[in-house]
MMTF fields as JSON, N, C-alpha, C and O atoms, coordinates in Angstrom:
{
  "mmtfVersion": "1.0.0",
  "mmtfProducer": "UNKNOWN",
  "numBonds": 315,
  "numAtoms": 316,
  "numGroups": 79,
  "numChains": 1,
  "numModels": 1,
  "chainsPerModel": [1],
  "groupsPerChain": [79],
  "chainIdList": ["A"],
  "bondAtomList": [4, 2, 8, 6, 12, 10, 16, 14, 20, 18, 24, 22, 28, 26, 32, 30, 36, 34, 40, 38, 44, 42, 48, 46, 52, 50, 56, 54, 60, 58, 64, 62, 68, 66, 72, 70, 76, 74, 80, 78, 84, 82, 88, 86, 92, 90, 96, 94, 100, 98, 104, 102, 108, 106, 112, 110, 116, 114, 120, 118, 124, 122, 128, 126, 132, 130, 136, 134, 140, 138, 144, 142, 148, 146, 152, 150, 156, 154, 160, 158, 164, 162, 168, 166, 172, 170, 176, 174, 180, 178, 184, 182, 188, 186, 192, 190, 196, 194, 200, 198, 204, 202, 208, 206, 212, 210, 216, 214, 220, 218, 224, 222, 228, 226, 232, 230, 236, 234, 240, 238, 244, 242, 248, 246, 252, 250, 256, 254, 260, 258, 264, 262, 268, 266, 272, 270, 276, 274, 280, 278, 284, 282, 288, 286, 292, 290, 296, 294, 300, 298, 304, 302, 308, 306, 312, 310],
  "bondOrderList": [1, 1, 1, 1, 1, 1, 1, 1, 1, 1, 1, 1, 1, 1, 1, 1, 1, 1, 1, 1, 1, 1, 1, 1, 1, 1, 1, 1, 1, 1, 1, 1, 1, 1, 1, 1, 1, 1, 1, 1, 1, 1, 1, 1, 1, 1, 1, 1, 1, 1, 1, 1, 1, 1, 1, 1, 1, 1, 1, 1, 1, 1, 1, 1, 1, 1, 1, 1, 1, 1, 1, 1, 1, 1, 1, 1, 1, 1],
  "groupList": [{"groupName": "UNK", "atomNameList": ["N", "CA", "C", "O"], "elementList": ["N", "C", "C", "O"], "formalChargeList": [0, 0, 0, 0], "bondAtomList": [1, 0, 2, 1, 3, 2], "bondOrderList": [1, 1, 2], "singleLetterCode": "X", "chemCompType": "L-PEPTIDE LINKING"}],
  "groupTypeList": [0, 0, 0, 0, 0, 0, 0, 0, 0, 0, 0, 0, 0, 0, 0, 0, 0, 0, 0, 0, 0, 0, 0, 0, 0, 0, 0, 0, 0, 0, 0, 0, 0, 0, 0, 0, 0, 0, 0, 0, 0, 0, 0, 0, 0, 0, 0, 0, 0, 0, 0, 0, 0, 0, 0, 0, 0, 0, 0, 0, 0, 0, 0, 0, 0, 0, 0, 0, 0, 0, 0, 0, 0, 0, 0, 0, 0, 0, 0],
  "groupIdList": [1, 2, 3, 4, 5, 6, 7, 8, 9, 10, 11, 12, 13, 14, 15, 16, 17, 18, 19, 20, 21, 22, 23, 24, 25, 26, 27, 28, 29, 30, 31, 32, 33, 34, 35, 36, 37, 38, 39, 40, 41, 42, 43, 44, 45, 46, 47, 48, 49, 50, 51, 52, 53, 54, 55, 56, 57, 58, 59, 60, 61, 62, 63, 64, 65, 66, 67, 68, 69, 70, 71, 72, 73, 74, 75, 76, 77, 78, 79],
  "secStructList": [7, 7, 7, 2, 2, 2, 2, 2, 2, 2, 2, 2, 2, 2, 2, 2, 2, 2, 2, 2, 2, 2, 2, 2, 2, 2, 2, 2, 2, 2, 2, 2, 2, 2, 2, 2, 2, 2, 2, 2, 2, 2, 2, 2, 2, 2, 2, 2, 2, 2, 2, 2, 2, 2, 2, 2, 2, 2, 2, 2, 2, 2, 6, 3, 3, 3, 3, 3, 7, 1, 1, 1, 7, 3, 3, 3, 3, 3, 7],
  "xCoordList": [27.89, 26.841, 26.54, 27.357, 25.591, 25.519, 25.192, 24.295, 25.836, 25.631, 24.317, 23.773, 23.847, 22.51, 22.486, 21.374, 23.551, 23.848, 23.888, 23.392, 24.55, 24.606, 23.032, 22.634, 22.366, 20.887, 20.203, 19.788, 20.046, 19.325, 19.712, 18.864, 20.854, 21.351, 20.707, 20.083, 20.817, 20.255, 18.77, 18.3, 17.941, 16.417, 16.11, 15.284, 16.811, 16.518, 16.786, 15.97, 18.013, 18.434, 17.318, 17.048, 16.795, 15.9, 14.665, 14.305, 14.026, 12.631, 13.129, 12.324, 14.213, 14.575, 14.701, 14.256, 15.44, 15.81, 14.646, 14.641, 13.427, 12.445, 11.49, 10.725, 11.685, 10.813, 11.482, 10.81, 12.885, 13.446, 13.081, 12.931, 12.922, 12.861, 11.21, 10.883, 10.418, 8.838, 8.93, 8.14, 9.787, 9.72, 10.116, 9.427, 11.219, 11.756, 10.728, 10.429, 10.176, 9.121, 7.866, 7.226, 7.472, 6.103, 6.604, 5.832, 8.097, 8.398, 8.555, 8.306, 9.004, 9.1, 7.726, 7.511, 6.698, 5.318, 4.897, 4.285, 5.043, 4.716, 5.282, 4.516, 6.568, 7.373, 6.849, 6.83, 6.507, 6.066, 4.717, 4.44, 3.711, 2.511, 2.541, 1.872, 3.245, 3.258, 3.735, 3.293, 4.788, 5.276, 4.397, 4.22, 3.76, 2.677, 1.511, 1.045, 1.176, -0.046, 0.545, -0.281, 1.648, 2.384, 2.256, 1.883, 2.596, 2.662, 1.102, 0.748, 0.365, -1.066, -1.73, -2.42, -1.334, -1.635, -0.88, -1.437, 0.087, 0.854, 0.202, 0.002, -0.147, -0.818, -2.263, -2.693, -2.885, -4.253, -4.215, -4.914, -2.975, -2.621, -2.367, -2.968, -1.592, -1.309, -2.779, -3.13, -3.603, -4.804, -5.425, -5.863, -5.604, -6.387, -5.754, -6.552, -4.469, -3.971, -4.286, -4.542, -4.267, -4.637, -6.168, -6.596, -6.959, -8.412, -8.645, -9.347, -8.01, -8.177, -7.69, -8.298, -6.808, -6.041, -7.098, -7.412, -7.63, -8.742, -9.998, -10.737, -10.17, -11.506, -11.151, -12.065, -9.913, -9.782, -9.816, -10.339, -9.145, -9.086, -10.663, -11.041, -11.514, -12.867, -13.544, -14.265, -13.379, -13.958, -13.535, -14.356, -12.156, -11.866, -12.434, -12.94, -12.384, -13.334, -14.671, -15.232, -15.409, -16.887, -17.318, -18.465, -15.998, -16.463, -16.99, -17.827, -16.447, -16.728, -17.81, -18.047, -18.604, -19.857, -19.765, -19.581, -19.908, -19.515, -21.0, -21.921, -20.959, -22.342, -22.08, -21.174, -22.678, -22.378, -23.321, -24.387, -22.385, -22.816, -23.791, -24.202, -24.179, -25.054, -24.309, -24.874, -22.827, -22.199, -21.4, -20.687, -21.711, -21.415, -20.163, -19.684, -19.541, -18.409, -18.622, -19.553, -18.098, -18.5, -17.641, -16.494, -18.145, -17.313, -17.388, -18.305, -16.671, -16.708, -16.918, -16.286, -17.869, -18.341, -18.052, -18.712, -17.097, -16.941, -18.102, -18.677, -18.33, -19.574, -19.095, -19.913],
  "yCoordList": [-47.977, -48.174, -47.265, -47.13, -46.806, -46.003, -46.729, -47.539, -46.678, -47.225, -46.78, -45.695, -47.881, -47.689, -46.606, -46.118, -46.101, -45.186, -43.824, -42.795, -43.909, -42.556, -42.009, -40.845, -43.16, -43.165, -42.497, -41.346, -43.233, -42.809, -41.248, -40.46, -41.064, -39.573, -38.641, -37.689, -38.851, -37.847, -37.867, -36.878, -38.749, -38.868, -37.981, -37.069, -38.349, -37.66, -36.293, -35.529, -35.689, -34.391, -33.433, -32.306, -33.919, -33.283, -32.722, -31.569, -33.433, -32.927, -32.123, -31.194, -31.88, -31.072, -29.789, -28.754, -29.896, -28.373, -27.764, -26.595, -28.8, -28.342, -27.672, -26.751, -28.424, -27.775, -26.567, -25.637, -26.525, -25.093, -24.066, -22.918, -24.316, -23.263, -22.652, -21.467, -23.68, -23.351, -22.694, -21.758, -22.941, -22.349, -20.754, -19.764, -20.77, -19.43, -18.513, -17.397, -19.155, -18.412, -18.0, -17.039, -18.792, -18.635, -17.493, -16.604, -17.554, -16.467, -15.177, -14.152, -15.228, -14.012, -13.534, -12.338, -14.376, -13.74, -13.248, -12.184, -13.723, -13.334, -11.95, -11.132, -11.542, -10.568, -9.471, -8.306, -9.693, -8.687, -8.233, -7.04, -9.357, -8.987, -8.097, -7.064, -8.425, -7.715, -6.36, -5.436, -6.176, -4.868, -3.967, -2.826, -4.544, -3.804, -3.337, -2.204, -4.532, -4.027, -3.016, -2.271, -2.915, -1.878, -0.5, 0.541, -0.611, 0.681, 1.216, 2.383, 0.257, 0.934, 1.522, 2.525, 0.679, 1.136, 2.535, 3.525, 2.595, 3.821, 4.981, 6.062, 4.74, 5.714, 6.046, 7.198, 5.161, 5.126, 6.305, 7.309, 5.711, 6.681, 8.023, 8.919, 8.326, 9.731, 10.293, 11.244, 9.809, 10.279, 10.467, 11.608, 9.635, 9.951, 11.097, 11.967, 11.297, 12.398, 13.711, 14.743, 13.665, 15.004, 15.051, 16.206, 14.239, 14.422, 15.049, 16.031, 14.372, 15.019, 16.324, 17.008, 16.943, 18.279, 19.119, 20.21, 18.79, 19.451, 19.669, 20.647, 18.573, 18.669, 19.552, 20.227, 19.603, 20.445, 22.049, 23.035, 21.966, 23.472, 23.815, 24.955, 22.981, 23.59, 23.961, 24.958, 23.075, 23.395, 24.726, 25.587, 24.973, 26.435, 27.389, 28.387, 27.122, 28.231, 28.225, 29.179, 27.281, 27.175, 27.959, 28.22, 28.238, 29.389, 30.703, 31.33, 31.171, 32.255, 32.175, 31.198, 33.32, 33.149, 34.319, 35.52, 33.787, 34.848, 35.346, 34.612, 36.667, 37.206, 38.058, 38.838, 38.208, 39.048, 40.469, 40.575, 41.458, 42.906, 43.205, 42.414, 44.616, 45.009, 45.374, 45.354, 45.752, 45.99, 44.84, 45.064, 43.716, 42.235, 41.833, 40.79, 42.465, 42.1, 41.3, 41.714, 40.374, 39.771, 40.148, 40.551, 40.034, 40.312, 39.062, 38.241, 39.063, 37.896, 38.339, 39.23, 37.624, 38.134, 37.133, 36.095, 37.399, 36.429, 36.219, 37.137, 35.035, 34.825, 34.778, 34.617],
  "zCoordList": [-17.874, -17.171, -15.889, -14.978, -15.909, -14.286, -13.443, -13.68, -12.128, -10.823, -10.315, -10.521, -9.55, -8.865, -7.836, -7.634, -7.099, -6.113, -6.881, -6.422, -8.145, -8.868, -9.44, -9.489, -9.811, -10.376, -9.213, -9.343, -7.957, -7.082, -6.414, -5.995, -6.422, -6.266, -7.11, -6.642, -8.33, -9.21, -9.317, -9.878, -8.914, -8.92, -7.484, -7.458, -6.456, -5.151, -5.288, -4.772, -6.029, -6.132, -6.935, -6.52, -7.948, -8.949, -8.099, -8.337, -7.167, -6.695, -5.869, -5.796, -5.024, -3.858, -4.454, -3.959, -5.741, -6.523, -7.229, -7.616, -7.416, -7.837, -6.943, -7.233, -5.52, -4.53, -4.017, -3.572, -4.057, -3.809, -4.769, -4.349, -5.974, -6.905, -6.658, -6.718, -6.405, -6.037, -4.873, -4.75, -3.829, -2.369, -2.821, -2.573, -3.442, -3.896, -4.557, -4.132, -5.739, -6.254, -5.665, -6.092, -4.584, -3.69, -2.711, -2.353, -2.237, -1.519, -2.037, -1.403, -3.293, -4.064, -4.228, -4.034, -4.584, -4.638, -3.537, -3.638, -2.425, -1.02, -0.804, -0.293, -1.129, -0.691, -1.748, -1.351, -2.803, -3.6, -3.345, -3.224, -3.246, -2.823, -1.5, -1.503, -0.421, 0.92, 0.741, 1.424, -0.322, -0.66, -1.206, -0.779, -2.287, -2.984, -1.83, -1.712, -1.018, 0.001, 1.068, 1.597, 1.387, 2.295, 1.502, 2.041, 0.207, -0.511, -0.66, -0.49, -0.967, -1.03, 0.401, 0.58, 1.189, 3.019, 2.991, 3.466, 2.565, 2.916, 2.135, 2.687, 0.774, 0.124, 0.741, 0.697, 1.23, 1.849, 3.021, 3.16, 3.908, 5.247, 4.797, 5.39, 3.863, 3.232, 2.986, 3.685, 2.107, 1.537, 2.835, 2.98, 3.887, 5.148, 5.867, 6.217, 6.173, 6.762, 5.985, 6.605, 4.586, 3.82, 4.006, 3.999, 4.145, 4.048, 5.684, 5.926, 6.561, 8.024, 8.028, 8.851, 7.41, 7.554, 6.659, 7.135, 5.548, 5.043, 5.769, 5.653, 6.588, 7.233, 8.493, 8.968, 9.069, 10.378, 9.752, 10.273, 8.575, 7.932, 7.585, 7.859, 7.054, 6.957, 8.039, 8.006, 9.339, 10.568, 10.886, 11.202, 10.815, 11.169, 10.495, 11.008, 9.207, 8.424, 8.459, 7.921, 9.019, 8.938, 10.504, 10.868, 11.294, 12.412, 11.926, 12.575, 10.652, 10.045, 9.243, 8.532, 9.325, 8.36, 7.112, 7.312, 6.015, 4.9, 4.291, 3.932, 4.281, 3.834, 2.965, 3.258, 1.764, 0.578, 1.059, 1.667, 0.477, 0.839, -0.192, -1.041, -0.015, -1.052, -2.378, -3.472, -2.172, -3.24, -4.206, -5.185, -3.682, -4.224, -3.689, -4.135, -2.814, -2.029, -0.867, -0.177, -0.478, 0.791, 1.971, 1.778, 3.185, 4.132, 5.317, 5.325, 5.951, 7.002, 8.403, 8.971, 8.894, 9.995, 11.204, 11.251, 12.18, 13.306, 14.35, 14.935, 14.48, 15.364, 16.857, 17.763]
}
């Protein structure tokens, strides 16, 4: 026959371990979601930097005016 103390100890230990497992699971989920969010933000930031570089390049190109000549070849005219 199992003593009352041993029975009480086994029933009290089980909820704590379940709580610990649940807490670990939730922590892992939070870490994974935070990591994926950070990766997404990093990709968005890289895309933004690339778009900004393209925008700056197009602004510098826009300073020139491209006009076709009569021969069908274009020429760049500096304003």
